[in-house]
N, C-alpha and C positions, 0 to 999 in steps of 0.2 A: 239639602232636605233629608237625604237618607241618613246623614250623620246625626241629625236631631232625633229622628225616629229610632235609630239604634241606641242612642243615649237614653231615651225614654224607656225603651224595651229592656235595656240593661238595668235600669233603676227598678222597674217592676219585677224583673226576675230576681234581683237581689233582695227585694222585700219579701218575696215568696220564699227564697232560700233561708232567710233569717227566721221566718215563721216556721219553716220545716225543721230547722235546727232546734227551735224552742220545743216543738212537738217531739223531736228525737230525745231531748233531754228530760222532758217532763212526762212523756207518755205513760199512762197508767199501767199498761202491760206490754209484753214483748211484741204483740201483733201491731199495736200502734207504732212502735218504734220501727218495725220492718216496713210498714207503709210509709212512714216519714222518710226513711232512708231511700226507698224506691222513688218517692216524689222528689227527693233531693237530687237523685241521679237524673231524673227527667229535667229538673231545673238546670242542672249543669249542662246537659245536652242542649237545651234551648239557649243557654248563654254561649256555648261554643258556636252554635249556628248563627246567632246574631253577630258575634265577632267575625265570623266568616263572611257574612254579608257586608259588614262594615269595611273590612279589608279587601273584599272582592277577590278572594282566593279559594280554590277548591280544597286545599289541604285541610282546612278546618272541618269541612263537611265529612271527609273521610275519617277524621279523628272522632267526630260525633257518632258516626256509624259504629266504629270500634268500641267507643264508650257505651253505646246503647247495648251492644251484644254482651259486653262484660257485665253491665248493670243488670240485664235480664238474667244472665246465668247466676250471678251472685244472689239475686233476690230469690230465684227458684231454689237454689241450694240452701239458703238460710231458712226458707219456709219448710223445706223437707227436713232439715235438721230440727226445727222446732216441733214438727209433727211426729217424727219417728225417733229422734235422738241420734241418728247417724245419717251421713250423706251417701256413702257408698255401701251397698248391701253385699 
């Protein structure tokens, strides 16, 4: 039963990721692209967590935490670059 639930979740997350890639490619301005990229990172984290549940191992959860930290820092740095033109002052 958990395998079927994980497959359905993976399918839903994949559809959401495809829609985010579309927004990333077509987005009218840079802010929409940043939001699409951040949402794509969240979808990737969800995909890693679902795979961790499916395989019943804790290694994927640690990878998801690391990916979340890197995704947050990259989004914050990119937003600061768009606002000020540089990341480090």
